[in-house]
C-alpha positions in Angstrom: -39.3 33.7 46.6 -36.3 35.8 46.7 -33.2 34.2 48.7 -30.8 36.5 50.3 -27.2 35.6 49.6 -25.4 35.0 53.0 -21.7 35.3 53.0 -20.2 31.5 53.5 -19.2 30.7 56.9 -16.6 28.3 58.4 -13.0 28.3 58.7 -12.3 27.4 55.0 -14.9 30.1 53.7 -13.0 32.7 55.7 -9.6 31.7 54.4 -10.7 31.9 50.9 -12.1 35.4 51.5 -9.1 36.4 53.1 -7.2 34.9 50.2 -9.0 37.0 47.6 -8.7 40.3 49.5 -4.7 39.7 50.5 -3.7 37.6 47.6 -2.6 40.3 45.4 -0.4 41.6 48.4 1.1 38.2 49.1 2.0 37.8 45.5 3.6 41.3 45.2 5.7 40.3 48.4 6.6 37.1 47.1 7.6 38.5 43.8 9.7 41.3 45.5 11.6 38.5 47.5 12.5 36.5 44.8 14.3 39.2 42.6 17.8 38.5 41.8 20.5 40.8 43.0 23.5 40.7 41.3 26.9 40.2 43.5 28.5 43.5 44.5 31.3 44.5 42.4 34.9 44.4 43.8 36.2 47.5 44.9 39.7 48.4 45.5 40.3 48.6 49.4 42.0 51.2 50.9 42.7 50.7 54.5 40.9 53.0 56.8 43.9 54.1 58.0 45.1 55.4 54.8 42.3 57.9 54.1 43.1 61.7 54.9 45.9 60.4 57.3 48.7 62.3 58.7 51.0 59.5 57.9 49.8 58.9 54.5 50.6 62.7 53.6 54.0 62.1 55.3 54.6 59.1 53.3 53.8 60.8 50.1 56.1 63.7 50.6 59.0 60.8 51.5 58.3 59.5 48.2 58.0 63.0 46.4 61.4 63.6 48.2 63.2 60.3 46.7 61.8 61.1 43.3 63.4 64.8 43.4 66.7 63.3 44.8 67.2 60.7 42.0 66.4 63.1 39.2 68.1 66.4 40.0 68.7 67.1 36.4 64.7 67.1 35.8 63.9 69.3 38.7 62.4 72.7 38.3 63.4 75.0 41.0 61.6 78.2 41.6 58.1 79.3 40.6 56.4 77.2 37.8 55.4 79.3 34.8 51.7 80.7 34.6 50.8 78.2 31.7 52.1 74.8 32.2 53.5 72.8 29.5 52.0 69.5 31.0 50.3 68.1 34.1 50.7 64.4 33.9 49.1 62.2 36.8 50.8 59.0 37.4 49.5 56.1 39.4 51.7 53.6 40.9 51.5 50.7 43.3 54.2 50.4 46.1 54.8 47.1 47.9 55.7 46.9 51.4 59.3 47.1 50.8 59.0 50.1 48.7 59.4 48.4 45.3 57.3 49.8 42.5 54.8 46.9 41.6 53.3 49.1 38.5 52.8 52.4 37.0 50.7 54.1 34.4 49.8 57.3 33.2 46.5 58.2 34.9 45.7 61.6 33.3 47.6 63.6 30.9 47.5 66.3 28.1 48.7 63.8 25.4 52.4 65.5 25.8 54.4 62.0 25.2 57.7 63.5 26.3 56.3 64.7 29.4 54.5 61.5 30.3 57.7 59.4 29.5 59.6 61.7 31.7 57.3 61.3 34.6 57.4 57.4 34.4 61.1 57.2 34.0 61.8 59.5 36.8 59.4 57.4 39.0 61.2 54.2 38.0 64.9 56.1 38.7 63.7 56.6 42.2 63.1 53.0 42.9 63.0 51.6 45.5 61.0 54.1 47.2 60.8 54.3 51.0 58.8 51.4 52.5 55.2 52.6 53.4 54.2 52.4 56.9 52.8 48.6 57.6 49.2 50.5 58.6 48.8 52.1 55.0 49.2 48.7 53.0 46.3 46.6 52.1 45.7 43.0 52.5 48.0 42.1 49.6 50.9 44.3 51.3 50.4 47.2 48.8 49.5 50.8 48.5 48.2 52.8 45.7 49.4 56.5 45.1 48.9 59.1 42.6 51.4 61.9 41.8 51.1 65.0 39.6 54.4 66.2 37.7 53.9 69.8 36.6 56.1 70.7 33.8 57.4 73.9 32.5 58.1 74.5 28.9 61.9 73.6 29.4 60.8 69.8 30.3 61.6 70.5 34.2 59.2 69.6 36.6 57.8 70.0 40.1 55.8 67.3 41.9 52.6 68.8 43.3 53.1 67.3 46.8 56.2 69.7 47.3 55.6 72.4 44.4 56.0 76.2 44.8 52.9 78.0 43.9 52.4 78.7 40.4 53.1 82.2 38.7 50.2 84.3 38.1 51.5 86.2 35.1 54.4 86.4 32.9 56.9 88.8 33.8 
């Protein structure tokens, strides 16, 4: 005699059947929920008001003018030559009083004399104008970048206030 196999009935049997069908999906969901996510890396915070702000541009111009005023013998008047001797990008942090907290060469072509001139002319300009309060971060500081554009004679212009560069040698 052949017996027919009937599926189990009752709440326990139905739960077991459902668990067999849904079990792998549940395990996958539980495994994904248990993954370890590393904490986010700290990121320098720039106040929203400082990003592409007209006030930031005005402050950058005021800083550039101060650097040029305090270093007249290094300033290039007129048009920079077509092929610059050096381009030095300096990163510096200013506190709410205009004091330079730190400065360093951010990018350069390796011209040590130009790097030294850029850093020393920045230091000679201190204290810089105090930044507008809305531009400083939670520590009361503002980080800026400026480009020193050097001709062969060692004189420079700052990109913020620079004249257009010559296209060819005359």
